[in-house]
C-alpha positions in Angstrom: -12.9 5.3 -22.7 -11.4 2.7 -19.8 -11.0 4.6 -16.5 -8.8 2.7 -14.2 -9.0 3.2 -10.2 -6.1 5.3 -8.9 -7.0 5.4 -5.3 -7.4 2.0 -3.4 -8.6 1.6 0.3 -6.8 -0.6 2.8 -8.9 -4.0 1.3 -7.9 -3.3 -2.3 -4.3 -2.5 -1.6 -4.2 -5.8 0.8 -5.7 -7.9 -2.3 -3.4 -5.9 -4.6 0.0 -6.8 -2.6 -1.2 -10.2 -1.4 -1.2 -9.1 2.0 -3.6 -9.3 5.1 -5.7 -6.3 6.1 -4.2 -6.4 9.4 -0.4 -6.2 7.8 -1.6 -3.2 5.8 -2.7 -1.1 8.7 0.2 -2.2 10.8 2.3 -0.6 7.8 0.2 2.6 7.9 0.8 2.9 11.6 4.3 2.5 11.5 5.0 4.6 8.2 6.3 1.8 6.2 3.9 2.3 3.4 2.7 5.3 1.3 -0.8 6.5 2.1 -3.2 9.4 2.4 -5.9 10.2 4.6 -8.9 11.6 2.9 -12.2 12.4 4.8 -11.1 10.5 7.8 -10.3 7.2 5.4 -7.1 5.6 4.5 -6.2 5.7 0.6 -3.5 4.5 -1.3 -2.1 6.1 -4.7 -1.6 3.2 -6.7 1.4 5.1 -8.8 2.9 5.4 -5.3 2.3 2.2 -4.2 4.1 0.8 -7.4 7.1 3.0 -7.0 7.4 1.8 -3.1 7.5 -1.7 -4.3 10.0 -1.1 -7.0 12.2 0.7 -4.4 11.7 -2.2 -1.8 12.5 -4.7 -4.6 15.8 -2.5 -5.3 16.8 -2.6 -1.9 16.2 -6.3 -1.5 13.8 -5.8 1.7 12.1 -8.4 3.1 8.3 -7.6 3.4 8.2 -9.9 6.3 9.9 -7.7 8.5 6.5 -5.8 8.6 4.3 -8.7 9.5 
């Protein structure tokens, strides 16, 4: 049985998306990326991140606006 990780932390989502940790933290601060606070830590639901990516692509939104 294979168990895939559903929730990622900041460094993991940065690696997954190919952006810096500081860019991810900035996106969190300005509410530009979906996240959850769990026990004081920031977690990203991989399913919500993938939906967010599809929405951003459909809108032809430039990620560079968040850097």
